[in-house]
C-alpha positions in Angstrom: 15.4 -90.1 58.0 14.2 -86.5 58.4 16.8 -84.1 59.9 15.4 -82.1 62.8 16.7 -78.7 63.9 17.4 -78.1 67.6 18.0 -75.2 70.0 19.3 -75.5 73.5 20.1 -73.0 76.2 23.6 -73.5 77.6 23.6 -74.8 81.2 26.4 -76.0 83.5 25.7 -79.5 82.3 26.0 -78.6 78.7 29.3 -76.8 79.4 30.5 -79.8 81.3 29.7 -82.0 78.3 31.8 -79.9 76.0 34.6 -80.0 78.5 34.4 -83.8 78.7 34.9 -84.0 74.9 37.4 -81.2 74.7 35.2 -79.2 72.3 36.1 -75.6 72.7 34.8 -72.2 71.7 37.9 -70.1 71.6 38.2 -66.9 73.6 40.3 -66.0 76.7 39.8 -68.9 79.1 37.4 -70.5 76.6 34.7 -68.2 77.9 32.9 -67.3 74.6 30.0 -69.7 75.2 28.3 -68.6 78.5 25.4 -69.8 80.6 22.2 -68.8 79.0 23.5 -68.7 75.5 21.6 -70.4 72.7 23.2 -73.1 70.6 21.6 -74.4 67.4 22.3 -77.7 65.6 20.5 -80.5 63.8 19.8 -84.1 64.7 22.7 -85.4 62.5 25.3 -83.6 64.6 28.5 -85.7 65.2 31.4 -83.8 66.7 34.6 -85.8 67.5 36.6 -84.9 70.6 39.4 -82.2 70.2 37.5 -79.8 67.9 36.8 -76.1 68.1 34.3 -73.6 66.8 35.6 -70.0 67.3 33.0 -67.5 66.1 29.6 -69.1 65.9 26.9 -70.6 68.2 25.9 -73.0 65.4 27.3 -76.5 65.8 28.1 -78.8 62.9 29.8 -82.1 62.4 33.5 -82.1 62.6 36.4 -84.5 63.0 39.1 -84.4 65.6 41.9 -81.8 65.5 39.8 -79.5 63.2 38.8 -76.0 64.0 36.6 -73.4 62.3 36.5 -69.6 62.7 33.9 -69.4 59.9 30.1 -68.9 59.9 28.9 -72.2 58.4 25.4 -73.8 58.4 24.5 -76.6 60.8 24.5 -79.3 58.1 28.1 -78.7 57.2 30.4 -81.8 57.3 34.1 -81.3 58.2 36.8 -84.0 58.3 39.8 -84.3 60.6 42.9 -82.1 60.8 41.1 -79.3 58.9 41.7 -75.5 59.5 39.0 -72.9 58.6 39.8 -69.2 58.8 37.7 -66.2 59.7 34.6 -65.1 57.7 34.2 -68.3 55.7 30.6 -68.6 54.6 28.2 -70.5 52.4 26.1 -68.8 49.7 22.4 -68.4 50.2 19.8 -70.5 48.3 20.3 -70.3 44.5 17.3 -68.8 42.7 16.0 -71.0 39.9 17.4 -70.1 36.5 15.1 -72.2 34.3 11.8 -70.3 35.0 10.5 -67.1 33.5 11.5 -65.3 36.7 14.1 -65.7 39.4 11.8 -63.9 41.9 11.2 -65.6 45.2 7.4 -65.4 44.6 7.8 -68.3 42.1 9.3 -70.8 44.5 8.8 -70.0 48.1 6.3 -68.5 50.5 9.1 -67.0 52.6 9.3 -63.5 51.0 8.1 -60.0 51.9 5.1 -60.2 49.6 3.5 -63.4 50.9 0.3 -61.7 52.0 -0.3 -60.5 48.4 0.8 -63.6 46.5 -1.3 -65.9 48.8 -4.4 -64.2 47.3 -3.8 -65.7 43.9 -4.5 -69.4 44.4 -3.7 -70.2 40.7 -0.1 -69.0 41.1 1.4 -72.2 42.4 4.2 -71.7 44.9 6.6 -74.6 44.5 9.4 -75.0 47.0 12.6 -75.8 45.1 15.1 -76.2 47.9 17.8 -78.8 48.4 19.6 -79.3 51.7 22.7 -80.9 50.3 25.5 -80.2 52.9 28.9 -78.6 52.2 31.4 -81.4 52.7 35.0 -80.4 53.6 37.4 -83.3 53.7 40.4 -84.1 55.9 43.6 -81.9 56.1 41.9 -79.0 54.3 43.1 -75.4 54.8 40.4 -72.8 54.0 41.7 -69.2 53.9 40.0 -66.1 55.2 36.8 -64.8 53.6 36.2 -67.8 51.3 32.6 -68.2 50.0 31.3 -71.7 49.1 28.4 -72.7 46.9 26.0 -74.9 48.8 26.4 -78.7 48.4 29.9 -78.9 46.9 32.7 -81.2 48.1 36.2 -80.2 49.0 38.6 -83.0 48.6 41.1 -84.2 51.2 44.3 -82.2 51.5 42.9 -79.2 49.4 43.9 -75.6 50.0 41.4 -72.8 49.3 43.1 -69.4 48.9 41.7 -66.4 50.8 38.6 -64.7 49.4 38.1 -67.3 46.8 34.5 -68.0 45.6 34.2 -71.7 45.2 31.4 -72.8 43.0 32.3 -76.4 42.2 33.9 -79.5 43.8 37.6 -79.2 44.6 39.9 -82.2 43.8 42.1 -83.7 46.6 45.3 -81.8 47.3 44.4 -79.1 44.8 45.3 -75.4 45.6 42.5 -73.2 44.3 41.9 -69.5 44.3 40.1 -66.7 42.4 36.6 -65.6 41.5 35.3 -68.1 40.6 38.0 -70.4 42.0 40.1 -72.5 39.7 43.0 -74.9 40.3 46.3 -73.0 40.6 48.4 -76.1 41.2 48.5 -79.3 43.3 50.4 -79.6 46.6 52.3 -82.6 45.4 52.9 -84.7 42.3 50.3 -87.3 41.3 52.2 -90.3 42.7 52.6 -88.6 46.1 49.0 -87.6 46.2 48.0 -91.2 45.4 50.1 -92.5 48.3 48.6 -90.0 50.8 45.1 -90.8 49.7 45.7 -94.6 50.0 47.3 -94.2 53.4 44.3 -92.4 54.8 46.6 -91.1 57.5 43.8 -89.1 59.1 42.4 -92.4 60.4 45.2 -92.2 63.0 46.1 -89.9 65.8 49.4 -88.6 64.3 50.5 -87.4 67.7 50.9 -91.1 68.6 52.8 -92.2 65.5 56.3 -93.2 66.8 59.2 -90.9 65.6 56.9 -88.7 63.4 57.8 -85.0 63.3 55.6 -82.1 62.3 58.0 -81.1 59.5 58.3 -84.5 57.9 57.6 -84.9 54.2 54.7 -87.0 52.9 57.1 -89.8 52.1 58.5 -89.7 55.6 55.0 -89.9 57.0 54.3 -93.0 54.8 57.5 -94.6 56.1 56.7 -93.9 59.7 53.2 -95.3 59.3 54.6 -98.5 57.7 57.2 -98.9 60.4 54.6 -98.5 63.1 52.3 -100.9 61.4 55.1 -103.5 61.1 55.8 -103.2 64.8 52.1 -103.4 65.7 52.3 -99.8 67.0 49.7 -98.4 64.7 46.1 -98.2 65.9 43.1 -96.8 64.2 42.0 -93.7 66.1 38.6 -94.1 67.8 37.7 -90.7 69.3 34.8 -90.0 71.6 31.9 -88.5 69.6 29.4 -85.9 70.9 26.0 -86.3 69.2 22.9 -84.2 69.2 21.2 -86.8 71.4 23.8 -86.5 74.1 23.4 -82.7 74.2 19.6 -82.9 74.3 19.8 -85.5 77.1 22.2 -83.4 79.1 20.8 -82.4 82.5 19.5 -78.8 82.3 21.0 -77.9 85.7 19.5 -75.9 88.5 16.4 -74.2 87.2 16.6 -71.2 89.6 20.1 -70.3 88.5 19.1 -71.0 84.9 16.1 -68.5 85.0 18.4 -65.8 86.4 20.4 -66.0 83.2 17.4 -65.4 80.9 17.7 -61.9 79.4 15.8 -62.0 76.1 12.3 -63.0 74.9 13.8 -65.6 72.7 15.5 -67.3 75.6 12.2 -67.1 77.6 10.2 -68.6 74.8 12.6 -71.5 74.5 12.4 -72.2 78.2 8.6 -72.2 77.9 8.9 -74.8 75.1 11.0 -77.0 77.3 8.6 -76.7 80.2 5.6 -77.5 78.0 7.4 -80.5 76.6 8.2 -81.8 80.1 4.6 -81.3 81.2 3.4 -83.4 78.3 5.9 -86.1 79.2 4.6 -86.2 82.8 1.0 -86.4 81.6 1.8 -89.4 79.5 
């Protein structure tokens, strides 16, 4: 299925939707996202309740109890209980290394010289882009200023040291750092890591696990999960999920109040697009 990109202008209804799912955009009184702001996301968006994006108007898929202060692309996938610090980014598109030139004129029409290169019909412009998303697992801690290569996978429980440049997949529970990033050590021994991965503890709301404390060790966590399961007190967490469709279907609110909030040509153009789309629907 083809992934479509979307833009919406924030209205009261959109803000109400975020409030319903406890999806926040941190600032004083949660006021960073305002009426008239533009949000971008793609059609694969899936945000579980209790998530937070602090520094961006780009929405991406994220599991409950995770937050991001980074500037990540909209196709990013983030698990639960994950913490992402400021200035975390993804590298731009990698130029091809197997051709006689790495210049953009060899693989894309989106470059400053397109008017010239288009005159040479024999010089084929071949798009060589892949949209493989960055996948960040559950219980991952990403330090400030980390730079990720596109399309890599960060395993559950991993820790990425501040200012690392991560160019390859990171194993579960590995602590990596450096330029390029390499494994420094693992958070726990192999047996403990295996127990944590098999438990898939992120499938549960850990706030509801009886007698579990925030400073408990991995083995104490496993014991509490087993005890709760024995007593039929352990339920798989089933959070509410906000999708792109729900945002797009949200009522756009009072149009007069909405128009008053428009301050840029981009916002006005987007409004015109919505109106034209609605006119077409009415004609049909």
